[in-house]
N, C-alpha and C positions, 0 to 999 in steps of 0.2 A: 793409794788405793785407785784402781782403772774405776771411773764411773759405769753404770751398767749396762749401756752399750755397747762400750770399748771393745770388749772381747766378743761380741757379735761381728761389729765392722772387722774388727782384726779377722776374724775368721774369713768372712766375705771375702775378705785381700785375697786371702791365703787361697780362696778356691779358685779368685778370680784368675791368679797367677797360673794355677794348677789348669783350669780350663783352657786360657789363653796358649798353654804350652800342649796341651793334648791334642788342640784344635791345629795349631802352627804345623804339628807333629803330622797330623792325618791329613792338611791339607796338601800336600803335594803327591801324596798318594791319591786326593781326591782330584787334582787337576789331571794326572794320568789318565785316571777311571773316566774321566767327564771328556777329556781331550778324546779317546778312544769311543766314547759313545757318541761323540758329536762327529768323527768321521766315519761311526758307520752310520748314524740317522743319518748326514747329510748322502751317505753313498745311496742308502735305501730311498732315501727321501727322491734322488736323480732318478733313480731305478722307476719309481711309483710314478714322478711325474713324466718320464719316457713313455710309459706305459698310458699313462692318460691322455698324451699327444696323440698317441696311435691311437689310442680308442677314440679319441675324437674326428681322428681323421679319416678312420675308419667308418665312421658315422657320417661325417659330411660325402664320403662317396656313395654309402647308402642313401643319404637322402638325395642326392643328386639323382642316383639311378632310379630311385622312386618317382622323383619327379618327372625323368623323361619316360617311364614306363604309364605314370598316369596322363602325359600327353599322349601316348599311342593311345591306351584305351581312351580316354576323350575325343581323338580323331574319329575313332570308331563308332563312337556314340553320337557322333556328328554327322556321320554321312548315314546312320541309320536314321536319324531326324529327318533329314533331307529328305530320304526316300519315304518314309511315314507320310510328310506332309505332300508328297509328289502322288500317292496313289487315291486321296482327293480327287485328284482329276479324272480316276477312272467311276468313281463311286457316283459323280454328279454328271456324268456326260453318258448320252447312250452310247457312244463309239468316237474312240480316240483315232487320229490316224497318225500317220509318220512326221508331218510336219508338225503338228501341236506337240508331239513328243519332242520334238527338236527345238522346238522353241520353251519348253519346258526344261531342255539341258542346260538352254541358254542362258536363263533366269537363275540357274544356281551361282553361288558365291564364288565370285571369280578375284578377289581382292588381294591372293597372295600368300594372305595370312591363313585362310580358312581350308582345310583340307575339304575336297569335294568330289563328287562323282565324276568319273572320265567318259562315260555313256549311257544311254539307257535304252531299255528293249523290253516288247512284253513278249510273251511264249503262252501255248496255247498249254492246257492237260488234256491229255490224250491217252487211252488203255491200247493196248498192242493191237487190240481186233480193230480199233477203230483206225490204224494207220494208216493202210492202204486205200480206205478210201478217202481220209484225209489227203495223200498224196496225188491222189487222181483228181480230187476237187482242185488243188492249187497248183495242181502241174509240176510239182516238184517231188525229190528225195530227199526222205530225213537223212542228214549226214552228220557228220563230226565237227561241231565247230572249230572254226578256223581251216579247214579242210573238207571245202564243198564237195571235192570229188569222192569222197570216202562214205560209204553209206554207213549209215548209225546202225550197230547190230538191234537185235532183236531185246526188248527189255517190258517187261509188264506195263510201265506205263512210261511215256512221252513224253516229252517237253518242246516243242519245235517253236521256234523265234517267227514271228509272224510280223513283227514292226520293229525298226531298230532305228535309234537316231544316228546322228554322225561322228559319234565318238568313238574311241579307240579302247579295246580293239572292238571292231564293227563286228557285230554278230550277221552273217547272212540268212536269207530267209530261207527258213528249212533247218537250223543248225541246232539240232536235237540236244537239249542239255543232259539227256541221260547218258549219254555218250562219252563224257570227261565224269571220273568218278566224283570229284569234289562237288561239282555242279550237279548232278544227280543226287549225292546226297542234300544238299542245302534246299533243292526242289521240292524232294519227297518231305523233307521236314515243314516247308512252307507251307505244302498243301494240306498237312495235319493241321498246323498251328493258323487259325483263319487269322487274318490282319496282325498277323505278329512278324516283323522284319528278321529274316534269319540271315545269318553270314554263312557263307562257304569256306572251306579250305582253301589255300592258295591254290593257284595252277598256272602254268607256263602256256605263253601264247605271243608269238610273234618278236620274241627274245626279252621279254620282259615277265613280269612274275604278277599276277592278279589278282585279286579276290572279288566274288559276287554277292550280293544281297537281293532277296527276294522276299517279296509280299503277295498275296494272293489277293488278285483282282480281277473281277469282270471286265470284258469289252463286247460290246453290243450280243450279249447274252453268251458268250463263249467265255465258261471258266478259263482263268490263266494265271500267271504271275507276273507281277512287275519288276523287273529286273533294275540294277544300279552296278555299276562297274568301279572299282575302286583300285586305283596304280598304287600297288603293296611297295614297288620299287620307289616310287616316288616319294611315297610317304615316309620311308627310311630316310632318303636322301634330305629331305628337309630336316628330319631328326637329327644327322650327321650335323648339320649346322650348330644345332643346339648344344649338342653334349661336349663335357670339356676333355682335354685332351688326357688320358691318363684310365680312360673307361672305356674298354672293348665290349661289343654287343654281340650277343649271338640270340638270333631267332629259331628255336624250336618251334615244331607244329604237329600237333595229333592229329590221327584220322579222325576223319568226321564218323557219327555215329551207326552210319548204313554202310561204313567201309568195315571189309574184314582184317585189314590190315591193323595192326594195334602200335608198331614199333614208331617212336617220335620221328622225324626227319628235320633235317638242319635246312633252313628257309634263307636266311642271311648270316653272314659272319664265318667264321673259322669253324671248323668240324669238331674241335674240343677247344676246352680253354687254355690261353697261354700257359705255358709253363713257370712264366714268372710272376703269373697273377696271386696278390696278395690275400685277395678274398674273392668271392663269387655271393651274386644276390642275385635272387631267383625272383620272380615277378610272374603269377598265372592269371590268365585271365578267358573267358569264354564268351563267344558273341556268336548265339545261333550254334552252327555246326564248325565253327573253327574256335580250336583249340590251340592258343598261344601260349608259349613259355619262353618270355624273356630273359635271360642271362646275363650278366653285367661282370665282367673279370676288372675288379680293380688292380691297375697296375704300378709298379713302385714310382712311376713317374707322374702319377695323379697329384698336381698342388705342389710338383715340386719335392713331393715326397714327403716323410714327417719332418716337424722340425724340433731337431734334437739339442739346439744351443741352449734355452733354457733350461735343460736338465743337465746338461754340462757344466754350466754355469753354477748350478746349485750344487751339483758335487763337489768342484774343485773349490767354489768361494766357502762352501760350508765345512769343508775340510780343514780350509785355511783359518777360518774364525774359530773353529773348535778347541785350540788352544786358549785363545783370551777369553770363550766364553768362561770355558773350564776355570779359568783360573778367576776371575770375575766373580764367578759362583760360590767358589772356594772363600774367598774373601767376604763376601756377602753373607755364607754360614758362620764364618767367625765372629762376625761384628755382630750377627744374629744373635748367635748364643751369649757373648760379652751384655747385650742389651737386655736380654730375655733374665739373665741371672741380676742384670740390676733392677729391672722390673720386679722379681721375684722377692729381693730384697726390699724394696722400696715397698708392695704389697706388704710384708710381713709387717714392717715400720708402722704405715697406717693401719694395720690390722690390730696390732698393738695399741696405737693412737684410740681408735675407735672404742677397742674395748675400756680403755682406761676413762675415755671421754663418756662412754654408758655408764660406767661405774660412779663418776662423780655426777653426772646427772640423777642418779638413782640415791646416792649420799646426798646430793643436795634435795630433791624431794623426799626424803626421810626426815631431812634436817627440819622441812619447812613445815610436814606433817606433826613432828613433835614439838616445835617451838609455837606454832600455832595451836596445837592442844594445852601446853605448858602456860600461854600467855591468857586465853580466854576466862581462866579462872580468875587470875587476881584483877582482870581489866574488870569482870561484871562487879567484884567486890566493890573496886572503885569506883565505877558509876552508880551503884547503887546506894553506897554511903554518900557520895555526892549528893543523892537525890535527897537524902535524910538530913543531910546538913543545912540545904538549901534553905528549906523550912523553918529550919532554928537559928538563922542569923538574924541579928537584929537591924543590921543597917542593909543598906542597897548595896554598899561598896564591898561588902562582905559578901554578898548574895552575889554579884559579878564574879569576885573571885571562885565561887563555890561551880557558879555555873562553867566558867572556862575550865577549871576542872574537867566537868562533867563533858564538856563538847570535846576536848582533847580525847578524854579517855572514849568517846563513842568512836572519835575518827581514829583511832586505833583498833580498836574493835573491829569497823569495818577494812579495816588494814589486815589485821590478822585473818578476818575470815574469807577474805580473797584470797590469803597464801594457801589456807586451806581447801579452797575452792582449786587452784591453781596445783594444787599437791595432789589432788584427787583426779582433775584432767589429765595431769602428766603419767598417772599409773593407770589410766583408763576404769578408776573406780567411780567417777562423778556419774550418778544416774539422778532422773528426775523423780522429783514427789508430785504427781499430777492431781489435778482437781480442778473446779469449774473457778474461772477468776473474771470478777468484773473490771473490765479494762479499764473503764472510766474511773472506779474506786482505786485500783491498784498505782494507777499513774499519779493520781491526786494524792495519795498517801505517799509514794515514792518522793515527790517533789517537795510535800511538809518536811517528811524526814530529814531533808540536807539541814544540818545545822547553823544557824545564823554565825558562829566562830569561823565558818570556811567562807564566810561571803565576803567579797571585796568591796569598799565602799562604793554606793553608788550603783551598785548592779541589779537590774529588775528583772525580774523571771516572769516571764507572760504562758498563762497556761490556756490554749486552744483546742479543747477538747468537743468532736463533733458529737451532735445529738446521737442516741441510739445504737451508739458502740455495743456490738455484738458481745455475748459470754465466749471465751474462750477455755479450752481446757490447756492448761500446762502446771509448771511448777510456778507457783504464785511469788515463794520467795526469791528465786532465782530470776524470774524478770523482774522483779522489783529490783534487785540487784541490780540489773543492768541499766534500768533506768536511772538509778541512784549516782553508778557509775558515769553516766552519759551528762548528767546533768552537773555532777561535780567537775568533769573534766570542761564542760562549756564554760562555767563560773570562773575556771581558772583560766581558760582561754579568751574570755571577755574582757577581763584586768578592768580597772575602776572606772565607772561610769559606763559600762558596757550594759547589752541586753541580751538574755537569754529566752529563748521560745521553744516551748513543748506542744505538741501537738499531737493528736491522732485522729484518724478518720479509716471510714472502711470504702475500699475502691470499689467501681465496678467491675462485671467482668470484662468488659470490653475496653478498660481504662491501662493506666500505666504500671498499677498495682497488680501482680501476679494471679490470675484468676480470681480477682475481687477479695483478696485477703485481707488484713488489719495491716495498718502503716502507721509506726510509731517514728516521730522525727524531731532530734534537738538540735536548735540553732543557736551557732552564738555571733556575735559582730566581733570578734577577735582579728589578730592578724593573720589568721590562716596557714596553710600549709604549703610545702611544696611535693612533689610526687615521692621524691626519696625519703622526705618528714613523713608522708602516710606510711610507708611501707615497713620504717622503722617503728612507727606507733604501734603497729600491729604485730611486732617481735615483742616476748617478754622480756622484762628488766630493760626495756630502752627507754631511753626519757628522750623527749624533741627538745630542742633548743628555739625557743624564740626568735623572732628577728633582732631583738634587744639583746640575744647573745646571755640569756639567762635562762635556767630549766626551772620548767612547773615542778612546784612540788608532787612525789608520789613515787611509788617504786617501779613505774612502767608497767603494770599487770593489769591496768584496768580493761582499757579495747581489746586487749587478745584475750582475756576473760570473757566480756561480753561477745564476741565473737562467736567463742566456743559455747556459750549458754544459748545465744541463739541458734546454732546449726543442732545443735541436739534437739530441737523443738521443730527442726526441719526448715527454717528461715532463714534470710540473710542478712549481713550488714554491712551497708556501703557508707563511703566518707565521700562527700563533694564537696571540694575546698578547692579555693586559691590565694597565692599570697596577697595579702591588703583585703578581702573579702569576705573574711570569715568562714565559718566551717559549718557544713549540716552533715548528722549521723542520722541514716534512714535505718529503720529496722522495720521488715516484713516478715510477717507472719502468715502462714500458708493457710488456704481455704479449709484444708481439712481440720484444722485447729479450731474450728466456729463452731460453737454449739448451737448458739439460738440466732437465726438470720433476722 
């Protein structure tokens, strides 16, 4: 006949073989599927990587265009700041001469790095009704800037140049800014916006493209405008040295607010973006009447083009590895299935073992409870009759025999009571019967109850109880059982000629006793224990061997039961011991158990 587990184990092996066959059959299909998935994933990953590389390439182009556009914008802000600083010359002087204007121009930054103004001028502000009188007084005729022989048309306002520095383009005296639409638009806005630097749209002069900046400023009581000339061609010639190959720039300019034309015109660069442009980036900014639109075309040659090598390597390498990865995953799935089945089998076995252990533990607990109850009645009878017989014995020898019988019965009764306590603790039925306890009286009675028959020869018990120990609330019988068990253990451990000390005291709230509770300590001068022996002594039915390789008598339930009873009172039990230095067992009762302070 097979043992009970044989059929289950046989079925498990059959199931494992079936599982292995089914998994092996499916492995080939899984390899093919995973290989195809690997190829698809590699191709998809390569495409995504290529797209990511392209997006990063586009982003670098966009950032490069943004930096160059910001450099142009910063240069315009720089020349506006220069002119804004120069206008203080007119506000702080009664009259500014041409040589002073030339000296101011000479002091402008010329380090080759900063963008600076190419020339300075001062223009008066006149109504058309004042034109003739001004021309007669100055002995000139208002003319077109850059063309002194061409008279300026009639406008509502005129802005003739009175002073000019030696920069370029040099405005001749009498050059009327109103004759050129971009300059007229700038001058009108600067007149309306006092102390605000206004930039003009670009204009062509002396085969180069310029822009003017103006800010209102009086000169000798004459209202007018301080002009600064910016060489736009020079600005963008510098920028060409900054830009990377593969970026094509196109500058569009929108007409000023005073001009009727609304269509933008191309100032620099090609008329239309190149056909091969991959992307275009637009940056618009406004400075006074100058409305610029920088359009950057990203060409395929930028930074050598998109780096597609990583994407190509990913696609090829991933496709080549897909078969190996698929096969490896298939084998792992097969092995994992076998391991999972073995784990399930082992889990089932452990579950059965746990159930059997719990059933055995319950049976043991029930057995202890039944045996304890069955033994207490005859033991009480033995002890009671021993008390009666002792008083009726005629000789000391006979009385000693009866006393020995009574001591053994009491010791056995203590063991039975301990077994019953353990059984109740195991089932969770152990409950405290609380009352008021005089700690001093309880400890003294516990020590006196220790029968002389268990005392080793020459063992001395010292009782050191502090005065004024408080009254506590707890289970008197069980706390006394704790003290008795600790004293009995100490007597056995002390051996012949040893000493046992039993002490109790109340700790201060700032002392080592937690929050000022009550401490009970039982010490012996025995051989002590190792850390492993301490752990074993706190396990049920474990007996600790002494250094002399013998076991102390007992069932191995004293210390575990004591710790359980102390914890029910909310206290702690600690063992302090070292081999060869004796043992001290400390019981701390918490302060909330104290009734009298």
